[in-house]
C-alpha positions in Angstrom: 69.3 159.1 -28.0 66.0 160.5 -26.8 66.2 162.1 -23.4 63.2 160.0 -22.1 64.6 156.7 -23.2 65.0 154.1 -20.5 68.1 152.0 -20.2 66.4 149.0 -21.8 64.9 151.1 -24.6 68.3 152.5 -25.4 69.7 149.0 -25.4 67.0 147.8 -27.8 67.5 150.7 -30.2 71.2 150.2 -30.2 70.8 146.4 -30.7 68.4 146.9 -33.6 70.6 149.4 -35.5 73.8 147.4 -35.0 72.0 144.2 -36.1 70.6 145.8 -39.3 74.0 147.3 -40.3 76.0 144.2 -39.6 73.4 141.9 -41.0 73.2 143.8 -44.3 77.0 143.8 -44.6 77.3 140.1 -43.9 74.5 139.3 -46.3 76.5 141.0 -49.0 79.7 139.2 -48.0 77.9 135.8 -48.1 76.2 136.4 -51.4 78.9 138.3 -53.4 82.5 138.1 -51.9 82.3 134.6 -50.3 79.5 132.6 -51.9 79.3 129.0 -50.8 81.5 127.0 -50.5 84.0 129.9 -50.2 82.4 131.0 -46.9 83.1 127.7 -45.3 86.5 126.8 -46.9 87.9 130.2 -46.0 86.9 129.9 -42.4 84.7 133.0 -42.2 82.4 131.5 -39.5 85.0 132.3 -36.8 85.5 135.9 -38.0 81.8 136.5 -38.2 81.4 135.5 -34.6 84.1 138.0 -33.6 82.3 140.8 -35.5 78.9 139.8 -34.0 80.6 139.8 -30.5 81.9 143.4 -31.0 79.2 145.0 -33.0 76.0 143.3 -31.9 76.8 142.0 -28.4 79.5 144.3 -26.8 78.2 147.6 -28.1 74.6 147.3 -27.0 75.7 145.7 -23.8 77.9 148.6 -22.9 75.0 151.0 -23.7 72.9 149.0 -21.3 75.5 149.5 -18.6 76.3 153.2 -19.0 73.0 154.6 -20.2 71.1 156.7 -17.7 68.9 159.7 -18.6 70.5 162.9 -17.5 73.8 161.2 -16.6 76.8 163.7 -16.9 79.1 162.7 -19.7 76.5 160.3 -21.3 77.1 161.6 -24.8 80.8 161.1 -24.4 80.3 157.5 -23.2 78.0 156.7 -26.0 80.5 158.2 -28.5 83.3 156.0 -27.2 81.1 153.0 -27.5 80.2 153.9 -31.1 83.8 154.5 -31.9 84.7 151.0 -30.6 82.0 149.5 -32.8 83.0 151.5 -35.9 86.7 150.6 -35.5 85.8 146.9 -35.1 83.5 147.0 -38.1 86.0 148.7 -40.3 88.8 146.3 -39.3 86.5 143.3 -40.0 85.2 144.7 -43.3 88.8 145.5 -44.4 89.9 141.9 -43.6 87.0 140.5 -45.5 87.8 142.7 -48.5 91.6 142.2 -48.8 91.4 138.4 -48.2 88.3 137.8 -50.3 88.7 134.9 -52.8 89.6 136.4 -56.2 90.0 133.2 -58.1 89.6 129.4 -57.6 92.3 128.0 -59.8 92.8 124.6 -61.2 96.6 124.2 -61.7 98.5 121.1 -62.4 96.6 119.1 -59.8 93.3 117.4 -59.1 91.8 120.2 -57.0 90.9 123.9 -57.0 93.0 126.3 -54.9 91.5 129.5 -53.6 93.6 132.6 -54.3 92.9 135.7 -52.2 92.9 139.2 -53.6 95.9 140.1 -51.4 98.0 137.6 -53.4 97.2 138.9 -56.9 99.5 141.2 -58.9 99.4 142.3 -62.5 95.6 141.8 -62.6 95.5 144.0 -65.7 97.1 141.0 -67.6 93.9 139.0 -67.1 92.1 137.7 -70.1 89.0 140.0 -70.6 87.0 136.8 -71.6 87.0 135.9 -67.9 84.8 138.9 -67.1 86.3 139.4 -63.6 85.2 142.3 -61.5 87.7 143.8 -59.0 84.9 144.3 -56.5 82.9 141.2 -57.3 83.0 137.6 -56.3 85.5 134.8 -57.1 85.9 133.3 -60.6 86.8 129.7 -61.4 89.7 129.5 -63.8 92.1 127.0 -65.3 95.8 127.8 -65.3 97.2 126.9 -68.8 100.9 126.5 -68.2 103.1 127.2 -71.3 104.4 124.0 -72.9 107.5 125.6 -74.4 110.6 124.8 -72.3 112.1 128.2 -73.0 109.0 129.9 -71.7 109.0 127.9 -68.6 112.7 128.7 -68.0 112.0 132.4 -68.3 109.2 132.0 -65.7 111.5 130.1 -63.3 114.3 132.6 -63.7 111.8 135.4 -63.0 110.6 133.6 -59.8 114.2 133.5 -58.6 114.3 137.3 -59.0 111.2 137.6 -56.8 108.6 137.3 -59.5 105.3 135.5 -59.0 104.9 131.8 -59.3 102.9 130.5 -62.3 99.7 129.9 -60.4 99.7 133.6 -59.5 100.2 134.9 -63.0 96.8 136.0 -64.4 98.1 136.1 -68.0 97.9 132.2 -67.9 94.4 132.1 -66.5 91.7 130.6 -68.9 88.0 129.9 -68.6 87.2 126.4 -67.4 85.3 125.7 -70.6 87.6 124.1 -73.1 90.3 123.3 -70.6 89.0 121.6 -67.5 87.9 118.6 -69.7 91.5 117.6 -69.9 91.3 116.7 -66.2 88.0 114.9 -66.1 89.9 111.6 -65.6 91.0 112.9 -62.2 87.5 113.3 -60.9 86.8 112.0 -57.4 84.8 108.8 -57.1 81.5 109.5 -55.3 80.9 105.9 -54.5 84.4 105.7 -52.8 83.9 108.9 -50.9 80.5 107.6 -49.8 82.1 104.7 -48.0 83.5 107.3 -45.4 80.9 107.5 -42.7 81.1 111.3 -42.3 80.3 111.7 -46.0 77.5 109.2 -46.4 74.5 111.3 -45.6 75.5 114.3 -47.8 76.4 112.1 -50.8 73.3 110.0 -50.4 71.2 113.2 -50.5 73.0 114.5 -53.5 72.4 111.2 -55.4 68.8 111.2 -54.4 68.3 114.8 -55.7 70.2 114.2 -59.0 69.0 110.8 -59.9 70.4 109.5 -63.2 72.6 112.6 -63.7 75.3 111.5 -61.4 77.6 110.4 -64.3 77.0 113.7 -66.1 79.2 115.4 -63.5 82.8 115.4 -62.4 83.9 116.1 -58.8 86.9 118.0 -57.6 87.9 119.3 -54.2 88.2 123.1 -53.6 90.7 123.9 -50.8 90.7 127.2 -48.8 92.5 128.4 -45.8 90.6 126.2 -43.3 89.1 123.2 -45.1 87.9 121.7 -48.4 84.6 120.9 -50.1 83.6 118.9 -53.2 82.7 120.9 -56.3 80.3 119.5 -58.9 81.1 120.3 -62.5 78.8 119.6 -65.4 80.7 117.5 -68.1 78.8 119.2 -70.9 79.0 122.9 -70.0 82.3 122.5 -68.1 81.0 124.9 -65.4 80.7 124.6 -61.6 77.0 123.9 -60.9 77.0 122.9 -57.2 79.0 121.6 -54.3 78.6 118.8 -51.8 79.1 119.7 -48.2 81.8 117.2 -47.4 85.6 117.4 -46.9 86.9 115.1 -49.7 90.5 115.6 -48.5 90.0 114.2 -45.1 88.7 111.0 -43.5 86.1 112.9 -41.7 83.9 115.8 -42.8 85.4 119.2 -41.7 
C-alpha cells in the first residue's frame, strides 16, 4: 500500500478490495451454482457468514491493527494477513464447488432430493438430452427406475459390491417432461398447507399473485442438507417455474 496511507485509509482500501472480490464470487454462487431455493435448502447462509467474517471483517480489521507507515516488517505482516484471507477464500470456494447441487432428483417419492456433485459418479452416462454442464447449476431430473425384475436384481447385486444406489446412477436420469406427470397425484395441497400459521402469509401472497392459475400447477417439496422448500411445477410444460418460501415438511416454516 502507498507509503503515505493512514491506518484508516489502508483499512478502507483493504475492505473495498475484499468486498468486491467476495461479493463477485458470492453473486456467481447465488445465481449459477446455488440458485434459489438451493441456496436456502443447502444451508449456505451460515457458510457465507463464515467467509464474510474471514475475508471482509477479519482481514481489514487486522490491517487496521498492524498498519503504520514506516513500521518495520509491515510488508511481512500484510502478506500474512493476505495469505490468511486467500487460504480462507480458497477453502470456502472449494467447499462451495464440490458440494454444489448437481441434480434435484424425483425418485420413487413425493419430493425432490438434492444430489451434490461430490456424490456423483459415471456422469459420462448421463443422457445428453438433459444438457447438463459440469460447471453449471443444478438440473431437475426424474429417475426412471427399470421395471424389469432382472435389471433391478443386477442393480441390487451391484450395490452389494459397493456400486451406487439407483438414485445416484445418471444413466436412469430423465427430463421431467414426459415423466413427472405420473406423480401429479402426489402434489401437496396448498389449502391444507395454508392452514399452518407459519405458511399462511407466503401461500396467501402466492395465490394473490397467480390468481386463477393455482390449479395449473402442482407442488412438491425439495429437500436439501438443512431444510425444504415448496417447488411450483407447471402442469402443461412439466417444468419448475417457481418456489414458495415455506418448509412443507415441517409444522413451522424453516
